[in-house]
N, C-alpha and C positions, 0 to 999 in steps of 0.2 A: 357672529362677528360682523361688525359694520352696522350702519344705520338700517334698522328694519330687518336685520339678518340677511343682508344682500349677499354675503359670502358664506351662507350656511351650507352644510353638507347634509344631505338627506338621502339615505339608501333608496334605490329604485324599489317600487312595489308594482304588482300586476293590477292595473287600474280597471281592468274589465270585470273584476269581481266586486266592484262598488255597485251602488244602487243604479239599476239600469235606467231609472227615470232621471238621473242626475243630468243637468244641462251643463256641459263643459264646452268651452269655446277656446279659440286660439289665444295664446298669450302674446304680449307685445314683442317678445323675443322671436316667436314664431313668425310674426308679420315681417320683422326685420329679415329673417331668414328667407322668406318668400321673395322679397324685393331683390336680393342678391341673385336668386335663381332666375327671376324675370329679366334681369340684366343679360343673362346668357340667352334667354329666349329672344330678346330684342335683337341681339347680334345675329341670330339665325334668320330672323325675319328681314333684317336689313340686307343681309347677303342674298336672300331670295329675291328681294325687290331689285337689287342691282343686276341680277342675271337670272331671270325666271326660266331657265332652260330645264330640260328633262333631267340632266345630270345633277343640277343644283337642287331640283325638287327632291331627288332621291337622297341626296346628302342631308337636306333639310329634315326629311322624314326620319331617317336613321339616327341623326344626331339629336333630334327632338326626343326620340324614345330614350336614348342614353341619358340625356340630361334630366328629363322628367322622371325617369326611373330612380335616379339618385334622390330627387325630392321625395318620391313615394317611400323610399327606404327609410329616410329620416322621419317622415311623417308617421309611418306605421310604428316605428320604435317609440316615438313620443306619445302616440295614442295609447300605448300599453304601459310604458315605463317612465314617462316624463315626470320628474320631480322639480324641474326648473331650479336646480341647485347649482353650485359653483362648478362642479365637475361636468355636469350636463351642458352648461353654457359654454365651458371651455372646449369640450369635445365638438359641440355643434359649431362653434366659432371656427375651429380648424377646418370643418367641412365647408363653411361659407367662404373662407379664404381660398380653398382649393377650387371651388366653383367660380370664383371671381377670376382666378388665373386661367381657368378653362375658357371663360368668356373672352378673355384677351386673345386667346389662340384661335377662336372660332372663325374669324374672317379668313385666315390662311387655310384652315381645313375646308371650309365651305368653297373656297376658290380653287381647291385642288393644288395648292402651292406648299404642301408640307404641313407641319404643325402637329403631325400625328404623335410624335414622341413626347413632347411636353403635354399634350392633351391626355395621353394614356398615363403619364407619370402623375399628373394632378388628380386623375380619376382614382388611381391607386391610393393616393393620400386621403382623398375624400372617403373612400370606402374603409380605409384602415381606422379612421376615427370612429366610424359607425361600428365596426367589429369590436373595437375597444369598449364602446358603450354597452354592447351586448355582453361582453366579457364581465363588465362590472355587474350587470343585472344577474348573470349566472352566479357570480360569487355571493350575492346577497339573498338570492331567492331559492326556493325549494319546489318540489312537485312539478306540476305541468308548466309552471312559469320557467323553471330551469330547463326543462325539456325543450320548450319553445326557443329559448335562448341558444341552447346547444345546436338545435337544427339550423338556425340562422348562422351561427358562428362557423359551423362545418361547411355549409353550402356557400356562404359568401366568402369565406377564406379561400376555397377552391377557385371560385370564379375571379376573385381578386388576383390570385396567382396567374390566371390566364391573361389578365390585363397587364400584369407585370412582365410576363413572357413576351407579350406583343411588342414591347419596347425594343426588343432585340431582333425583331423580324422586319423584313421589308414589305412594302405594299405589293400585291394586294393581300398577302398572307396575314398582315397585321389586322386588316379590317375584317377578314374572315374570322379571326380569333375573337375579335370584339363581338361579332354576331353570335358566335357559339356561346360566349360568356353571358350575353344578355338572354338568350333563349333558356339557358340553364337557370339563370336568375329568376326568370318569370315562372318557372316551374316550382321553385322552392316554396313559395307561400302556399301553393295548393296542398302541400303536405304539412307545412308548419301550422296552418290554421286548424287542421284537424286534431292537433294535440291538445286544444283547449276544449273541455267538455261543456263549459258554459258559454257566455258571450265571447265572441271572437274579437270584437273591437268595441270601443266606446262610440256608439252610433252618432250621437250629437256632435262629438268632437271631429269625427272623420268627415261627416257631411259639411261641417263648418269649415274645415281646412281646405277641402276641395272647392267649396264655394268661394272661399277667400282667394284661392289661387286663380280661379276662373275670372273673378271680377278684376284682379290685377292684370291678368293677361288681356282681358277685353279692354281695360282702360289703356294698357300699353299699346294696343292696336290703334286706338284713337290718337294717342300721343304720336305714334310713328307716322300716321297719316298726316297729322297737322304739321309735324316737323319736316316731313318729306316734301310738302308743298309750300312751305314757308318761303315767301319771296317769289313764288310762281305767279305769273300773270294769268289770272282766271278768265276763262271764257264763260259765256252763258251756260254752255253744256257742262263745264267743270263745276259751276255753282250748283247746278241741278243734281249732278252726280254726288257732290259732297253732301247735299241735303238728304238725298235718298240713302246714301251710305250711312248717315247717322240714324235714319229711321230703321235700317236693317240692324244696326248695332243695338238699338233699343229693343227690337224684336228678339234678338238673341238673348239679351239679358232677361226679358220678360218670360220667355219660354223656360229658360233654365231655372230661374228662381221661383216662379209662381206655378209652373205647370209640370215640371219634371218630377217624376216619382222616384223616391230613394228607398223604398221599402226593402229592396233586395239587399241592402247593406245589413239588415238584421237577420238574414237567412244563412248564417254560418259561413262556410267556405264559398257559397254562392255570392257572397258580398264582393268577391274578387271581380265579378262582372262589372260592378260599379267602378272599381279601381282601374281595371284595364281598359274599359271603354273611354276613359278620359285621355288616353294617349291620342286617339284620333280626334276626340272632341276638342281638346285644347290646341292641338296642332292645326285643326281646321280654323279655329278662332284666330290664331296667330297669322295663318296664311290669308284669311279673309281681310285682315287689316292691311296687309301689304297689297293685296289685290285691289282694295278700294283706293289706296294711294295711287297705284298705277292707272286705274280707271280715271281718276281726277286729272292726272297729268296728260293722259292721251284722250281726254273727253272730246276734243274737237276733231279727232282723226276719223276716217271712215269706219274703222273697226278696231277691236281690241286684239292684241296679240294673244297667242295661245297661253303664254305664261300668266298674263293678267287674268284671262278667263278662268284658268284652272285654279289660280289662287283665290279669286273671289267666289265663283260658283262652286268650285271644288271644296273650298272651306266651309261653305254653307251645307254642302252635301255631307261632309264628314261630321259636322255638328249634328245634323238631323239623324243620320244613321246611328251615331253613338247613343243618342237619347232613345232611339227605337230599341236598341239592344238592352239598355238599362231598363226601359219600360217593360219589355217582355220578360225581364227577370223577376218582376213582381209576382207574388204568389197568386194574386187575384186576376191578373190580366189574361188575354188570349190573343190569338192571331186575328180575331175578328174585331178587336178593339179599334175604334175609329181614330184614336190618337196615334196608335201604332201604325195603322195603314196610312194615315196622313203623312207621318214622318218618312215612311218608305217612299211614298209618292213624291214628296219634296226632294228626297235624295236622288231619285231617278230623274226628275225634271232638271235639277241642278247639274247632274252629270251630263245630260243631253245638251244643255245649253253650253257647258264648258267645252264639250267635244265638237259640237256642230254650230256654234254661234259665231264663227269667224266672219260671216257676212253681215252681221248685225251691228248697227251703229252703237257706240258705247252707251249713250243715254238710254236707248231702247233695251240693250242687254241688261244694264243695271236695273232698269225699271221692271223687267220680267222677273229677275231674281227676287227683287224686293216684293213684287206682288205675290209671288209664290210663298215667300217667308211670312208676309203679313197674313195671307190666307191661312197658313198653318197656325199662326197665333190665334186667329179668330175661331178656327175649328176647335182648337184645344180649349179655348176659353168657354165655348158653348157646349162642351162635352161634360156630362155629369161626372163628378169627381169619383164616383164609385167604379167608373171604367166599364160598366156593363153595356153602355150604349154601343150599338154595332151598326155597321153599314152592310153587314151580311146576316140575313135572318137565320135564326137557329131553330131547329125543329123541336128541340127539347128545352123548355124554359127552365128545367131544373138545373141546368148547367150555369145559370146566371148566379153570380156571386153577390150576396147581399151584405156581407160584412167584411169588406176587404181591409187589408192592413196597408195603410198609406201613411207615409211620412214625407211630406213635401220638403224639398230643399229650402232652407231659409238661412 
């Protein structure tokens, strides 16, 4: 019905059973879905920039996990069962409306001024639409696809009930229940993925979806920095920091898309390493953008405040550490891999600068972080793609891997 069958109804099917060489990418509707979620992420970042205190950092991290987890839930469903038909679009649109309502409430929650009840209510609605989509998949499918759907329906129905119960509790018990629900949620896929005997996900689609969300969050960090300093009277130091900040943004993009290994995605349930590592990776990118904005604004001052330092350098550290974990999950790599060691070193240096860089001028501080990040980019660019190059000699050359399985993010 409709031009081109735009209102068609197509029963879900398990798409992981298709040709594993199939290249599948995000649909236009999925990109629209991402933008609504990034609106919520931008609200988190803006609140962090307004008050980069320890309490707000903690709320930023916790709420980022909650929001990004909702995105992951819908992405994993679409990866396996998306038919892009009318019912799927309507269900996902309900989730989009719920996350938009959540974004509206985030400033109050981040400031500690309430907002917990509408936040939880909208989150329940968002998850109810997802459970309904899994119920539809269960109705139409048989075998391990039905078992997978039933696992998610049972698990997510229970945790959604916890979110619903939290509405009737006062803080801090409400937030404790949120944490319990998220912990249980994170454990559910470790069991569910093992119900599939073949491919657990469509690799090309999953890496494409995470890459798309990364580029949107990275772009949003640039937008936030530009918007935050619009009308600001730039000093020489501010101009230098802005230029160096853009260089660091380019390095983040370059490392993620050209040099990050994604082969762990194809290793069954171990592919969850890739999924879960993006919590800290994307939170780090979002915080980095806000830290850059604060550094530009305070560029002419003697030093940067702790909040700005932790947002900027801590964001880079979270990015590097996350990629190190993903890299180590590849079948062919080892603890001796120079890319892995470089990312660990970058993480340590960024943490040290964030913690002990209070006496450093903003221009120098940003320059040091940028130099470390650029150095990591050059190290990875000059490391052979097979990953066997090492900064630690091995006694037994037989351990060297000659035919690694590499699937670079693209």
